[in-house]
N, C-alpha and C positions, 0 to 999 in steps of 0.2 A: 832545828828550825826548818820549817817547810814554807816554801814560797810557791805561789801560783804564777805560771808564766802565761800571759795572755798572748795567744798566737793569732789573734784577729777577732773581730766581733762578728756577730751574726751566726747563722746556723753552722753546724759542723760541716767541714769540707771532707769529702771522700769518706764519710762515716766516722771520722775521728773528731772527738770533742775538741773545743778550742782551748781548754785549760789543761795544763799538764802540771802535776804536783812534782816538785823536785826538792829533795832534801839537800840542805846546804850545811856543811860542817863549819866549825869555828874559823877555819881559814878561808871560807868562801867557796870551797870546792864542792861539786856535786857529790852526794853520797850515792854510790852505786849498789846494786844487788839487794834491793829490798827482798826479804825472804818470801813474801807472798807473790811477788812478781816472778822471782826465780822458780818457785814451785809451779806456778801456772804455766810458764813457758816450757819447763821441763815436761810437764804432763802433755802439752800439745806436741812437743818434739817426740816424746815416746809414742804417742798416738800415730804420728807420721811414720815413725820407724816400723811400728807393727803393720801399718797399712802397706808400707814399701815391701816388707818381707812377705806379706800375704798377697800382694798384687791387687789390693783394694783400690782400684782406680777412682772410685767415687770419693773416698776419703782423701786420697792424694790430691785430687782436683779441688776439693773443698778447702784444703789447707793452704793452697796458693791463693794470693790476692787476685780477685777477679777484676783485673785492670790491665790495660795495654802497657802500662809502665813496669809491670812485674817482669823480672828477668831471671832466667835460669841458664847458667853456664855448666854444661856437662863435661864429661871426660873427652868426648870427641864430637860434641854437638853444642848448639846454643838455641835458646828460644827467647823471643821477645813477646811478651803479652800472654795473657791467660789462655787465649785460644790456641796459640802455638804450643804452650806448655801442656795443655790438656790433650791436644792431638798427639804430641810426642809420647805422653804417658800412656795413651791407649795402645800404642805399638810397643812400648817398653814398660809393662806394668809392674815388674818386680826386679829384685836383685838376685844374683845366684845364691843358692843355698849355703848356709854356714857363715854368712857375713856376721862379723863381730865388731863391736864398737869399743874403743878405748879412749881415755882422756877427754870425755865429753865435758864441755864447760858451757855454762849459761852465764852471760854477762848482761845483767839488766841495767840498761842505761838510765831509764826512768820507769814510770809505771805503765808506759805504753810501748816501749821499744826495747828489744833485746837482740843479742847476737849469740847464736849457738855454733860452737865449733866442735868437731870430733874427728878422730881418726878411725878408719875402718880397715878390715882385712878379711881374707878368706882362708880356708883351711890350708891351701897349698902355699901360702905365704909369698906368692910371687909379686904382690904389689902392696904398697902402703897407700891407702886411700885417705884423702883429706876432704872434709866437707864443712862448709860454712853456710849459715842461713841467717838472714836478718828478718826478725819477726816484729810485727806491729799489731797492737790490740785495737781492732775496729769494733764497731757496734755489734757485729756478728761473732766476735771472738778473735783469737790470735790467728794471724795469717802470715805466711812467708811472702815477703815482698822482693827478696833477692836471694839467690842460692848459687853456690859454686861448688863443683865437685872436680877433684883431680886425683890422679893416681901416679905414683912413682914406682918403677921397678925396684924390688928389694935387692 
């Protein structure tokens, strides 16, 4: 069963449509992980990771929501708003060579919202990195609205 959730009348707010389709199972619970949503978010995440490895600041900036409410918590830094994120990225365009990802998961909450989590590491094995991103599908495509990166010494 699919239900439409009316989140308000009138024009879309912040580029997000007012109706969200949510699948409901026989127990009344939301059905997560629509395959088409998971695939679309995974593609956006993989594009982000390619840009991060290549130091492609234009793509990295594009994939963060262009709004003052967007937030990024880094290993030893934090940025609030698209302008701060873009400025930080210009001075830190890429990650060290050899970064690998493991355990990447995409949790599609509905057809417009998803959370991506992954672990990352480097060849020296000195740290286990953890990364989470909340993605929202806007009129212009999937964008990161919140991100968190941390590292633990191995």
